[in-house]
ROPABA-329956 format. One line per field, with one value per residue (C-alpha): residue in three letters; z, x, y. Coordinates in pm, whole numbers. Example, Ala and Ser with C-alpha at 12.3 -4.5 7.8 and 13.67 -1.06 7.14 Angstrom:
<atoms>
vomi: [ala,ser] $
w: [780,714] $
u: [1230,1367] $
v: [-450,-106] $
</atoms>
This chain:
<atoms>
vomi: [unk,unk,unk,unk,unk,unk,unk,unk,unk,unk,unk,unk,unk,unk,unk,unk,unk,unk,unk,unk,unk,unk,unk,unk,unk,unk,unk,unk,unk,unk,unk,unk,unk,unk,unk,unk,unk,unk,unk,unk,unk,unk,unk,unk,unk,unk,unk,unk,unk,unk,unk,unk,unk,unk,unk,unk,unk,unk,unk,unk,unk,unk,unk,unk,unk,unk,unk,unk,unk,unk,unk,unk,unk,unk,unk,unk,unk,unk,unk,unk,unk,unk,unk,unk,unk,unk,unk,unk,unk,unk,unk,unk,unk,unk,unk,unk,unk,unk,unk,unk,unk,unk,unk,unk,unk,unk,unk,unk,unk,unk,unk,unk,unk,unk,unk,unk,unk,unk,unk,unk,unk,unk,unk,unk,unk,unk,unk,unk,unk,unk,unk,unk,unk,unk,unk,unk,unk,unk,unk,unk,unk,unk,unk,unk,unk,unk,unk,unk,unk,unk,unk,unk,unk,unk,unk,unk,unk,unk,unk,unk,unk,unk,unk,unk,unk,unk,unk,unk,unk,unk,unk,unk,unk,unk,unk,unk,unk,unk,unk,unk,unk,unk,unk,unk,unk,unk,unk,unk,unk,unk,unk,unk,unk,unk,unk,unk,unk,unk,unk,unk,unk,unk,unk,unk,unk,unk,unk,unk,unk,unk,unk] $
w: [144,338,644,895,651,530,279,33,2,-105,-336,-515,-579,-687,-925,-1070,-1446,-1523,-1290,-1069,-1068,-1271,-1456,-1551,-1315,-998,-682,-386,-52,19,376,439,793,1025,1322,1561,1832,1589,1487,1127,1017,707,590,493,282,323,79,64,399,316,-35,-192,9,-150,-458,-734,-921,-1166,-885,-686,-983,-996,-619,-649,-937,-743,-444,-667,-799,-441,-370,-674,-574,-227,-359,-383,-735,-722,-417,-284,-273,-42,-120,232,328,628,482,247,16,-270,-145,-420,-154,-68,-360,-223,-212,-574,-668,-484,-679,-1010,-932,-823,-1154,-1344,-1169,-1270,-1633,-1637,-1665,-1349,-1383,-1145,-851,-719,-616,-422,-251,-85,222,583,754,965,658,469,720,926,775,1080,1036,667,749,1011,763,489,252,-39,-186,-287,-94,224,523,309,197,138,32,214,14,210,65,176,359,688,715,603,838,1141,1033,1011,1346,1519,1398,1531,1860,1975,1796,1802,1436,1245,940,625,373,28,-238,-566,-909,-962,-1184,-870,-528,-254,121,287,661,929,1129,1434,1302,1499,1371,1304,1076,883,851,736,482,337,313,133,-108,-186,-272,-493,-664,-761,-868,-984,-1354,-1441,-1656] $
u: [565,870,946,1230,1484,1622,1413,1704,1688,1325,1369,1655,1423,1131,1352,1538,1528,1492,1216,1119,813,955,699,902,693,785,756,589,441,73,-54,-426,-529,-823,-776,-1059,-954,-1016,-1355,-1354,-1568,-1363,-1035,-740,-433,-83,206,504,659,869,1014,1112,1363,1337,1114,1136,834,821,836,567,331,379,334,-2,-108,-19,-224,-521,-516,-537,-826,-1017,-961,-1107,-1416,-1333,-1432,-1288,-1064,-964,-587,-417,-58,68,294,358,139,-155,-8,238,569,835,1102,952,1020,788,498,566,565,235,81,200,53,-272,-297,-217,-514,-737,-638,-684,-317,-356,-683,-939,-893,-951,-618,-533,-228,-30,-246,-140,-254,-522,-672,-668,-869,-1068,-1356,-1357,-989,-1039,-1335,-1141,-859,-1108,-978,-1209,-1119,-1298,-1031,-987,-1135,-1232,-903,-883,-517,-243,79,393,709,972,1035,1124,784,601,787,725,361,316,477,292,-35,61,225,33,-303,-341,-443,-521,-299,-218,55,159,413,259,414,536,353,182,136,366,367,650,591,836,988,846,488,240,41,-270,-78,73,-267,-432,-155,-196,-572,-520,-272,-523,-791,-548,-424,-783,-890,-592,-516,-210,75] $
v: [-1774,-1664,-1872,-1843,-1704,-1375,-1182,-1179,-1559,-1578,-1277,-1451,-1745,-1526,-1326,-1625,-1575,-1946,-2060,-1767,-1542,-1255,-1046,-740,-528,-343,-552,-385,-481,-418,-434,-483,-397,-355,-119,-216,32,318,174,295,3,-71,-216,-2,-71,73,53,16,-69,-374,-375,-42,158,505,472,730,863,573,318,503,485,107,84,260,37,-279,-164,-82,-441,-569,-333,-454,-816,-764,-588,-217,-120,232,267,607,649,901,997,1066,1354,1576,1849,1879,2143,2107,2243,2265,2209,1868,1636,1369,1614,1705,1335,1296,1583,1439,1097,1260,1446,1125,967,1259,1212,836,751,544,360,216,452,803,953,1267,1405,1519,1456,1428,1108,1275,1442,1114,911,1165,1359,1584,1668,1741,1964,2161,2221,2309,2042,1971,1636,1314,1121,1328,1148,850,694,320,305,496,540,627,779,528,204,375,543,230,-4,219,262,-116,-195,87,-63,-406,-320,-13,-30,-412,-403,-720,-728,-924,-853,-970,-882,-775,-728,-1084,-1331,-1462,-1301,-1422,-1376,-1187,-1174,-1075,-1358,-1180,-1178,-1385,-1682,-1473,-1235,-1525,-1692,-1368,-1313,-1662,-1608,-1276,-1434,-1711,-1455,-1266,-1583,-1660,-1312,-1107,-1059,-1263,-1140] $
</atoms>
């Protein structure tokens, strides 16, 4: 677990080729959160708001797969994954929306296993059945998403801090993709967030498939 030090320091240790936690897989951050003010009655996950700056298609696929492992470990047998974008249509001028559509089709064809994936979807359409109904979106994920996948670290970081500071969400975060999960909290995170993150990492350490 990261303490009062720069992220680069713990990552150098984790990625040390002699005694680190290298696995050859893509590292990504998975946030598990409960937003009691919204009263959805379920946990959500968001990825990746802390590790990958501007992931390409290959990295996004790994990011989705890492999040699906977390979902399975906390009891979601077939999580619904929403690839978030500003719109819910595939616009060729928006490369991220095209990536989202490709990943969604890969899920349909079983190339990404253990989840139901759709996108691009705007955030409201991903979590609100009413919003999806108004916009006439027919999708097994719309309004029912468990995992929210953002396009880059800027979106994810703002998303995370908005949850904490404006929505008073309860959160926990871990880095996936190494040979063991590890906790990467912000130095500004409160004790509850650090405690929740340790608890999540313990569950994952017990249940996740090791490389």
